[in-house]
C-alpha positions as CSV (number, residue, x, y, z in Angstrom):
1,X,0.0,0.0,0.0
2,X,-0.7,2.8,0.5
3,X,-1.4,5.7,-1.6
4,X,-5.1,5.1,-2.0
5,X,-6.7,7.9,0.0
6,X,-4.8,10.7,-1.7
7,X,-6.0,9.4,-5.1
8,X,-9.5,8.8,-3.9
9,X,-9.9,12.3,-2.4
10,X,-9.0,13.9,-5.7
11,X,-11.5,11.6,-7.5
12,X,-14.3,12.4,-5.2
13,X,-14.2,16.1,-6.2
14,X,-14.5,15.1,-9.9
15,X,-16.9,12.2,-10.0
16,X,-20.3,11.5,-8.5
17,X,-20.3,8.0,-7.2
18,X,-23.3,5.8,-6.5
19,X,-23.6,4.3,-3.1
20,X,-24.3,0.9,-4.5
21,X,-22.0,0.8,-7.6
22,X,-18.7,-1.0,-7.6
23,X,-15.7,0.4,-9.4
24,X,-14.7,-1.6,-12.5
25,X,-11.7,-3.9,-11.9
26,X,-8.4,-2.6,-13.0
27,X,-6.5,-4.5,-15.6
28,X,-3.6,-6.7,-14.5
29,X,-0.4,-4.7,-13.7
30,X,2.8,-6.6,-14.6
31,X,5.8,-4.9,-13.0
32,X,9.3,-6.3,-13.5
33,X,12.0,-5.6,-10.9
34,X,15.7,-6.1,-10.7
35,X,18.8,-4.7,-9.0
36,X,22.2,-3.5,-10.1
37,X,25.4,-4.7,-8.3
38,X,25.7,-1.3,-6.7
39,X,22.3,-1.8,-5.0
40,X,20.2,0.4,-7.3
41,X,16.7,-1.1,-7.5
42,X,14.8,-0.8,-10.8
43,X,11.1,-1.3,-11.5
44,X,9.7,-1.5,-15.1
45,X,6.1,-1.5,-16.3
46,X,6.0,-1.8,-20.1
47,X,3.0,-0.3,-21.9
48,X,3.5,-0.1,-25.6
49,X,0.2,1.6,-26.1
50,X,1.7,4.8,-24.7
51,X,4.0,6.9,-26.8
52,X,5.8,8.2,-23.7
53,X,7.9,7.0,-20.8
54,X,7.8,8.1,-17.2
55,X,11.3,8.0,-15.7
56,X,11.4,8.6,-12.0
57,X,14.1,8.2,-9.4
58,X,13.0,7.8,-5.8
59,X,15.4,8.4,-3.0
60,X,14.7,7.0,0.5
61,X,15.5,10.4,1.9
62,X,12.8,12.7,3.3
63,X,12.4,15.3,6.0
64,X,12.5,12.6,8.7
65,X,16.1,11.9,7.7
66,X,17.3,15.5,8.2
67,X,18.8,16.9,11.4
68,X,16.3,18.4,13.8
69,X,18.1,21.7,13.8
70,X,18.4,21.7,10.0
71,X,14.7,21.2,9.0
72,X,14.4,21.9,5.3
73,X,17.6,20.1,4.2
74,X,15.7,17.5,2.2
75,X,13.5,20.1,0.6
76,X,16.6,22.0,-0.5
77,X,17.5,19.2,-2.9
78,X,14.2,19.7,-4.8
79,X,15.8,23.0,-5.9
80,X,19.5,22.5,-6.1
81,X,19.3,19.2,-8.1
82,X,18.3,21.4,-11.0
83,X,21.2,23.9,-10.4
84,X,23.8,22.0,-12.4
85,X,26.1,19.1,-12.2
86,X,29.6,18.4,-13.6
87,X,28.4,17.8,-17.1
88,X,25.0,19.6,-17.2
89,X,24.7,23.4,-16.7
90,X,22.2,25.0,-14.3
91,X,18.6,24.6,-15.3
92,X,19.6,22.5,-18.4
93,X,18.1,19.3,-17.0
94,X,14.5,20.6,-17.0
95,X,15.1,22.7,-20.1
96,X,16.3,19.8,-22.2
97,X,13.4,17.6,-21.1
98,X,11.0,20.4,-22.0
99,X,12.8,20.8,-25.2
100,X,11.9,17.4,-26.5
101,X,8.2,17.8,-25.5
102,X,8.6,16.4,-22.0
103,X,7.9,17.4,-18.4
104,X,10.3,17.5,-15.4
105,X,9.4,18.0,-11.7
106,X,10.1,16.8,-8.2
107,X,8.6,16.3,-4.7
108,X,9.8,16.0,-1.2
109,X,7.8,14.3,1.5
110,X,8.5,13.0,5.0
111,X,9.7,9.6,3.8
112,X,11.2,10.3,0.4
113,X,12.2,12.7,-2.4
114,X,11.6,11.8,-6.0
115,X,12.4,13.3,-9.4
116,X,10.1,13.1,-12.3
117,X,10.8,13.0,-16.1
118,X,7.9,12.3,-18.5
119,X,9.0,12.5,-22.1
120,X,8.6,10.8,-25.5
121,X,9.7,7.1,-25.4
122,X,12.7,7.5,-27.8
123,X,14.4,9.7,-25.1
124,X,14.4,7.0,-22.4
125,X,18.2,6.6,-22.4
126,X,18.7,10.4,-22.3
127,X,16.5,10.8,-19.2
128,X,18.3,7.9,-17.4
129,X,21.6,9.5,-18.2
130,X,20.5,12.8,-16.8
131,X,19.3,11.2,-13.5
132,X,22.6,9.2,-13.1
133,X,24.6,12.4,-13.8
134,X,23.1,14.3,-10.9
135,X,23.0,11.4,-8.5
136,X,26.7,11.8,-7.9
137,X,28.0,14.8,-9.8
138,X,25.9,17.6,-8.3
139,X,27.5,21.1,-8.1
140,X,27.2,23.0,-4.8
141,X,27.4,26.7,-5.7
142,X,26.9,28.9,-2.7
143,X,25.3,31.7,-4.7
144,X,22.7,29.4,-6.2
145,X,22.1,27.7,-2.9
146,X,21.5,31.1,-1.2
147,X,19.0,32.1,-3.8
148,X,17.1,28.8,-3.4
149,X,17.1,29.2,0.4
150,X,15.2,32.5,-0.1
151,X,12.8,30.9,-2.5
152,X,12.0,28.1,0.0
153,X,11.6,30.7,2.9
154,X,9.0,32.4,0.8
155,X,7.2,29.1,0.2
156,X,7.2,28.4,4.0
157,X,5.9,31.9,4.9
158,X,3.1,31.7,2.4
159,X,2.1,28.2,3.6
160,X,2.2,29.1,7.3
161,X,0.1,32.2,6.7
162,X,-2.9,29.8,6.2
163,X,-4.7,29.2,9.6
164,X,-5.1,25.4,9.0
165,X,-1.5,24.9,8.0
166,X,-0.2,27.0,10.9
167,X,-2.3,24.8,13.3
168,X,-1.2,21.7,11.6
169,X,2.5,22.6,12.1
170,X,1.8,23.0,15.9
171,X,-0.2,19.8,15.9
172,X,2.7,17.8,14.5
173,X,5.0,19.1,17.2
174,X,2.5,18.2,19.9
175,X,1.8,14.7,18.4
176,X,5.4,13.7,17.9
177,X,7.6,14.9,20.9
178,X,10.6,12.8,19.7
179,X,10.0,11.5,16.2
180,X,11.1,13.7,13.2
181,X,7.5,13.5,11.9
182,X,7.2,16.5,14.2
183,X,7.8,18.7,11.2
184,X,6.6,18.6,7.7
185,X,8.7,18.4,4.6
186,X,8.6,22.2,3.9
187,X,11.2,23.1,6.5
188,X,11.6,26.0,8.9
189,X,12.9,29.5,8.1
190,X,15.3,29.7,11.0
191,X,16.8,26.3,10.3
192,X,17.4,27.1,6.6
193,X,19.5,30.1,7.5
194,X,21.8,27.8,9.5
195,X,22.3,25.2,6.8
196,X,25.7,25.4,5.2
197,X,27.1,24.0,1.9
198,X,29.0,21.4,3.9
199,X,25.7,20.3,5.6
200,X,24.1,19.8,2.2
201,X,27.1,17.9,0.9
202,X,27.0,15.6,3.9
203,X,23.3,14.8,3.3
204,X,23.9,14.3,-0.4
205,X,26.7,11.9,0.2
206,X,24.7,9.9,2.7
207,X,21.4,9.6,0.9
208,X,21.8,10.3,-2.8
209,X,23.4,6.9,-3.5
210,X,22.4,4.0,-5.8
211,X,21.8,1.7,-2.9
212,X,19.3,4.2,-1.5
213,X,17.3,4.6,-4.6
214,X,14.7,3.1,-6.9
215,X,14.6,3.8,-10.7
216,X,11.1,3.5,-12.0
217,X,10.3,3.4,-15.8
218,X,6.7,3.1,-17.0
219,X,5.6,3.3,-20.7
220,X,6.9,2.3,-24.0
221,X,10.1,0.7,-22.9
222,X,11.1,-3.0,-22.5
223,X,12.9,-4.4,-19.5
224,X,16.0,-5.1,-21.6
225,X,16.1,-1.5,-22.8
226,X,15.9,-0.2,-19.3
227,X,18.4,-2.7,-17.9
228,X,20.9,-1.8,-20.6
229,X,20.5,2.0,-20.0
230,X,20.6,1.6,-16.2
231,X,23.8,-0.5,-16.4
232,X,25.4,2.0,-18.8
233,X,24.8,5.1,-16.7
234,X,24.1,4.0,-13.1
235,X,26.3,0.9,-13.1
236,X,29.5,2.8,-12.9
237,X,28.5,4.5,-9.6
238,X,30.0,2.7,-6.6
239,X,27.8,1.4,-3.8
240,X,27.9,3.5,-0.6
241,X,27.5,2.8,3.1
242,X,24.0,2.4,4.4
243,X,22.6,5.8,5.2
244,X,21.8,6.8,8.8
245,X,18.1,6.6,10.0
246,X,17.8,9.1,12.8
247,X,14.1,8.3,13.3
248,X,15.0,4.8,14.6
249,X,16.5,6.4,17.7
250,X,13.6,8.8,18.1
251,X,10.6,6.6,18.8
252,X,7.8,8.2,20.7
253,X,6.4,6.4,23.8
254,X,2.8,5.1,23.5
255,X,0.4,7.9,24.2
256,X,-1.8,7.1,27.2
257,X,-3.5,10.4,27.9
258,X,-5.1,13.2,26.0
259,X,-2.8,16.1,24.9
260,X,-4.6,19.4,24.4
261,X,-3.1,22.8,23.5
262,X,-4.7,26.1,22.8
263,X,-2.6,28.3,20.6
264,X,-2.7,31.9,19.2
265,X,-6.1,32.9,17.9
266,X,-6.7,33.3,14.2
267,X,-9.3,34.9,12.0
268,X,-10.8,31.5,11.6
269,X,-11.1,29.1,14.6
270,X,-9.9,25.5,14.0
271,X,-10.0,22.4,16.2
272,X,-7.5,19.8,15.0
273,X,-7.7,16.3,16.5
274,X,-5.5,13.4,15.7
275,X,-4.5,9.9,16.8
276,X,-1.4,7.8,16.1
277,X,-2.0,5.0,13.7
278,X,0.4,2.1,12.6
279,X,2.9,2.2,9.8
280,X,1.9,1.7,6.2
281,X,2.7,-2.0,6.2
282,X,0.1,-2.7,8.9
283,X,-3.1,-4.4,7.7
284,X,-5.3,-2.1,9.8
285,X,-4.3,0.8,7.5
286,X,-7.0,-0.2,5.0
287,X,-9.8,0.0,7.6
288,X,-8.4,3.3,8.9
289,X,-8.3,4.8,5.4
290,X,-12.0,3.9,4.9
291,X,-12.7,5.4,8.3
292,X,-11.3,8.7,7.3
293,X,-13.5,8.8,4.2
294,X,-16.6,7.9,6.1
295,X,-15.9,10.6,8.7
296,X,-14.8,13.5,6.6
297,X,-14.5,13.2,2.9
298,X,-17.4,14.5,0.7
299,X,-20.4,16.5,1.7
300,X,-22.3,13.4,2.8
301,X,-19.6,12.4,5.2
302,X,-20.5,12.2,8.9
303,X,-18.5,15.2,10.2
304,X,-19.6,17.5,7.4
305,X,-23.3,16.6,7.9
306,X,-23.0,17.0,11.7
307,X,-20.9,20.2,11.9
308,X,-22.2,22.0,8.8
309,X,-25.9,21.4,9.4
310,X,-27.9,24.6,10.3
311,X,-29.1,24.5,13.9
312,X,-32.8,25.1,14.4
313,X,-32.3,27.4,17.3
314,X,-29.3,29.5,16.3
315,X,-30.1,29.4,12.5
316,X,-26.4,28.8,11.7
317,X,-24.1,25.8,11.5
318,X,-21.8,24.7,14.3
319,X,-18.8,24.9,11.9
320,X,-18.1,26.3,8.5
321,X,-16.0,23.3,7.4
322,X,-14.9,19.9,8.6
323,X,-12.9,17.0,7.3
324,X,-10.7,14.0,7.9
325,X,-7.5,12.5,6.5
326,X,-5.4,9.4,7.2
327,X,-1.7,10.5,7.0
328,X,-0.1,7.2,6.1
329,X,3.7,7.0,6.6
330,X,6.5,4.5,6.4
331,X,6.6,4.8,10.2
332,X,3.6,5.5,12.5
333,X,1.2,8.0,11.0
334,X,-1.8,10.1,12.1
335,X,-5.5,9.9,11.6
336,X,-6.5,13.6,11.5
337,X,-9.9,15.3,11.8
338,X,-10.8,19.0,12.0
339,X,-13.6,21.5,12.3
340,X,-13.4,25.2,11.4
341,X,-15.6,27.9,13.0
342,X,-16.1,31.6,13.3
343,X,-17.6,32.2,16.8
344,X,-15.0,31.9,19.6
345,X,-17.7,30.2,21.7
346,X,-17.9,27.3,19.2
347,X,-14.4,25.8,19.9
348,X,-15.5,23.4,22.6
349,X,-18.8,22.4,21.0
350,X,-17.0,21.6,17.8
351,X,-14.4,19.5,19.5
352,X,-17.1,17.6,21.4
353,X,-19.2,17.1,18.3
354,X,-16.2,15.6,16.4
355,X,-15.3,13.3,19.3
356,X,-18.9,12.2,19.5
357,X,-19.2,11.4,15.8
358,X,-16.0,9.3,16.0
359,X,-17.4,7.4,19.0
360,X,-20.8,6.9,17.3
361,X,-19.1,5.3,14.3
362,X,-17.0,3.1,16.6
363,X,-20.1,2.0,18.5
364,X,-22.5,1.2,15.6
365,X,-20.2,0.9,12.7
366,X,-20.9,2.3,9.2
367,X,-24.1,1.6,7.3
368,X,-23.9,-0.7,4.3
369,X,-24.2,2.3,2.0
370,X,-21.5,4.3,3.8
371,X,-19.0,1.5,3.6
372,X,-19.8,0.8,-0.1
373,X,-19.5,4.5,-1.0
374,X,-16.1,4.7,0.8
375,X,-14.8,1.6,-1.0
376,X,-16.0,3.1,-4.3
377,X,-14.2,6.3,-3.6
378,X,-10.9,4.5,-3.0
379,X,-11.3,2.1,-5.9
380,X,-12.3,4.9,-8.4
381,X,-9.5,7.2,-7.2
382,X,-7.0,4.3,-7.5
383,X,-8.2,3.5,-11.1
384,X,-8.1,7.2,-12.2
385,X,-4.7,7.6,-10.7
386,X,-3.3,4.8,-12.9
387,X,-4.6,6.0,-16.2
388,X,-1.3,7.5,-17.3
389,X,2.4,6.6,-17.1
390,X,3.3,9.2,-14.5
391,X,0.5,8.1,-12.2
392,X,1.6,4.5,-12.4
393,X,5.2,5.4,-11.7
394,X,4.2,7.4,-8.7
395,X,2.2,4.4,-7.4
396,X,5.2,2.1,-7.8
397,X,7.6,4.5,-6.2
398,X,5.4,5.3,-3.2
399,X,4.7,1.6,-2.7
400,X,8.5,0.9,-2.5
401,X,9.0,3.7,0.0
402,X,6.2,2.8,2.3
403,X,6.5,-1.0,2.2
404,X,9.8,-1.9,0.7
405,X,8.0,-3.6,-2.2
406,X,7.4,-1.8,-5.5
407,X,4.6,-4.2,-6.4
408,X,2.7,-4.2,-3.1
409,X,0.2,-1.5,-4.1
410,X,-1.3,-3.9,-6.8
411,X,-3.1,-5.8,-4.0
412,X,-4.6,-2.7,-2.4
413,X,-8.0,-2.9,-4.1
414,X,-8.5,-6.5,-3.1
415,X,-7.6,-5.7,0.5
416,X,-9.9,-2.6,0.6
417,X,-12.8,-4.7,-0.6
418,X,-12.3,-7.2,2.3
419,X,-12.7,-4.5,5.0
420,X,-15.9,-5.1,7.0
421,X,-18.1,-2.8,9.1
422,X,-16.7,-4.7,12.1
423,X,-13.2,-3.8,11.0
424,X,-14.1,-0.1,11.0
425,X,-15.5,-0.5,14.6
426,X,-12.4,-2.4,15.7
427,X,-9.8,0.2,14.5
428,X,-11.8,3.1,16.0
429,X,-11.9,1.4,19.3
430,X,-8.3,0.4,19.1
431,X,-6.7,3.6,17.8
432,X,-9.1,6.5,18.0
433,X,-9.7,6.5,21.8
434,X,-10.6,9.9,23.4
435,X,-7.8,9.5,26.0
436,X,-5.2,9.0,23.2
437,X,-6.1,12.1,21.2
438,X,-3.9,15.0,20.5
439,X,-5.9,18.2,20.2
440,X,-4.8,21.7,19.0
441,X,-7.3,24.5,19.2
442,X,-6.9,27.7,17.3
443,X,-9.5,30.0,18.9
444,X,-11.4,32.4,16.6
445,X,-10.8,36.1,17.2
446,X,-14.4,36.8,16.5
447,X,-15.7,40.2,15.6
């Protein structure tokens, strides 16, 4: 697993799903995998019907691998990996991909950073050459790094100006007192200022190595073609030592009592409530993902119906918005719910209503229609996400990061279909207990 919820949420906003329909089965997905002698893992999904190839390189290096006082180190590589290497000038990687009618991008998350090249199939070898070049030949120019630091600072300030995001940042800190999931992948302004060129080189030499990466190729390319190109360009790179994993020594103790914080007021009040959930490999993740959909995804979800309904006495809703999400990680994640409100007096009623709805779902379980709808949302989102080469490559890479198996996600639909109403009740009673909740309240300033 476990990328299903993200895909399903996007699909819900685009498609109206019947509560009784069942998503059409996805065609068989045949993924071939192999490894080079230097430890680079490779996954290939051939599809000759497509005129393009998606070439992605996934590094098992995310924000949880960076030093606590240098938050934003992993994010920096999103930027500087495009600033030139020994044989490729600054910006030429993306420019050359665009020049042949392709697309280049990147993304940093808590568990990984990956680089994306989608381009016409005849340029497969060229894209692999470019990725091998910057895996080990990156240039660290201080002037370029300083510019990118300022760009990232602007990103952080814009993001944290949003009330929900600001509250979410504080929520992570409260939920993870030790683990590096205490910060998101964006970084922190004060830490970026302290990161030196030598700090970046140290991170690069530890994590940007063949034995810490997966090369994914999806599209009009055979296994033999990919193997020949990977050997040609990546094969000459030496295997490195196993990279450090700081999160292994920063395990949070089991939460046994409710943690509640009230932070600085905002123009919009927000209650954020979350619970720790198991790592992505755990079988309960499927039921927890469906639970998040039933609770807070779509206008007919329980939290939205409860909190956004107009009260007969006050003639207004308890909250202006509500939602839920399951943040599935390689290591223990979070089930998150929230309610947004305008009246300062609504903070406690919104919190109580959220906890009450979670308890009700745990006590009685979902209806047949609710469970079917949630499964349809996941299945449809999964199917729509795999309709192009880039989406398939993303699924393969994320599956490898979260489970260690690039093929594991193929079984997700079958596993989701097996989840019962009793499973939903069980995971709520096991993980979403009121005395194990972390609550962060952003009071509303009011008029």
